[in-house]
C-alpha positions, 0 to 999 in steps of 0.5 A: 784458390783455398788450401787443400786439407792436410790429413794428420798422420796418426802415430800408429805404425799403419804404414806398412812401414819397417818398426824404427827398431829394426826388429822385424817381429814388431811387424807381428804386432802391426798386424795384429794391431790393424787387422782389430783396427787398433781398437782397445778392446783387442789388449789381450789378442794384442798381447798374445801376438807379442809374447808370440813374437819376443817369447815375454812382454818386457817393458819396453813391448809394453809401452808400444801397446799401450801408445799403439792402443791409447791405453795407460800403460798401467791398465796394460801391465794390469792386464798382462801380469793378471793372466797367468799365460802372460810373462814379463820375464824369459821363460824355460825351454820348458815350462809348468803351471801348477793350479792353486785353485780350491780344487786343487789347492785341497787335493795337495797342489801345494805339494806338488809346487814344493817338491818341485821347489825341492827338486829344481830349486825353483820358486813358483815364478822363476826358471832353473839357472840352465833355463830348461824349466820355468815353474809358475803357479795360476789361481784356478786353470778351470779343469777343477773336475780334474784336480790337481791340474797342471800344465807341461808345455801347454799340455793340461794334466790332470789328478796329478800327485807330487811324484807323477809331475816330478816323475813327468817334467824329469823324463821331459828334461831327460830327453831335451837334453842335448845328445853327445856328438859321436867322437 
């Protein structure tokens, strides 16, 4: 009697079981991986899912995605650092991305960045010590006709000035402060 061939078990987590870490957020990533059949060209979609689940892309998460898609970690890291919408560090409660593309730059984008640095004490790529605001820059947001452009909490805002940006962010941060308890 001939021996039955045994199926080779894939290292991929497609069995619906719990992730070894016990973190249920990995199930979201695993679903996306399965939906795209572990195809390498689904990398950006998988990274989006991972960032939505975890808030940012820490190194262990990049390693996990690289292994599941059988891609070099350097490739996954390169994609995660190339696109401005991915973050390798925890983000603040609110985010402000300033476009530094040519059209925005010639219309005072650098002044907007400088005003944010002066007012909030953070460089692009940093978060305020209280965790309320993260500031970033992008190479180009593709809204050149609205230059200069910023993106605040996902909303694209055009024809900004240093003054309007500061005013908008101060109002946003003031409304996000917890209300004092009545005593």
